[in-house]
C-alpha positions, 0 to 999 in steps of 0.5 A: 616283435613281443609274441608273448607276455608272461607276469608275475602274479602278486602286485602285478595282477593281484594286489597283496603287499598291504594285506600280506604285511597285515595278515602276518602281523595278525598271525604273529600276535596270536602266536606271540611272535615279534613281527619285524618292521616293514623294511626287514619283511619286505626283504624276504617278500617274493621268497616261497611263502615257506621259506619267508617264514622259516627266515623270519620266524625260524622257531615255529614249525611252518605247518603251525604258521599256516594253520594260524595264518589261515585263508587270508588270500580271499582278501586279495583284490584284482589290480585295478582294470587287470581283467580288461588289460588281459582281454586287450592283450589276449585280443592281440593274439598274444600267448599269455602265461604266469610265473609266480613264486606263489604256490600253485593252490593258492595260485589258482584260488586266487586266478579263479575267485578273480576269473582271470585263469581263462586267460593264461596258456600256461601258469608256472609256479616255481619250485622251491628250490629254483625261484626267482631271482634264478633265471632257470625259473623260466626254464619251463616257460621257454621250453613251452613257447619254444614248442609253440615256435615263440622265440626267447626274444619274442617274450616280454615278462612283468613284474613289480619287484626285483627279483622279477628284474634280476631273473629276467635280466639274468635269463636275458628276457625283455622286462617291464617293472610295474609300481603296483607293488613294494618296489618303487621307480628309484629302487629299479632304477638304482638296479640298472632297469631303465626308466623307459622300461618302468610303468606305473601298472599294467593298465599301460601295458597295451600301449607299452607293448605297442611302443616297445614293438617299434623300438624293436622294429628300429633295433632288433637287438635291444636286450633289456636295456640298463642305465648302469654298465 
């Protein structure tokens, strides 16, 4: 039985990837830097921001890029209906949380801006040296849940990227992929995620949890079903 649901933040609860590309494009133009094509940019998207900047534009100090970029996170909207879904899940007495690679200051700004911070029992912002897809990203989450009497097999992680899936899979944590980010359904399937564990958005999450619990009742040993060996 699922007792806790944790979420990635960017493109799972907050729509960021399209606006993020435009924001980086504007910044590189202002700094006279070359912006890589989308497919190259999104190979690095999901890394801690400082690592992304260092990987794509190693010649410029991160502080200068950040200063020019400014506070563009204010542009990022909430995924449609996400607040209502969080209300519905909270009403089921589920423990809710966030596990994100976004740094703490900007994550808190987004949660407060969209008035959803109150739904979460724990917000974990991955350290730069340990972040998704490293399964150790979940260590703090699992420690907190264990202290609350919740087992690892009672946790569901929800995310939009292959890094989210890989981290959850290697940590042996149940995962459901959403299609509100840059990752497409075929990308998840090609990586090995079963189609039954992919939904269009968090809008479908309460029904997914209900159906997943039925599957767990029928087979308590479900362990991140994969379509590849």
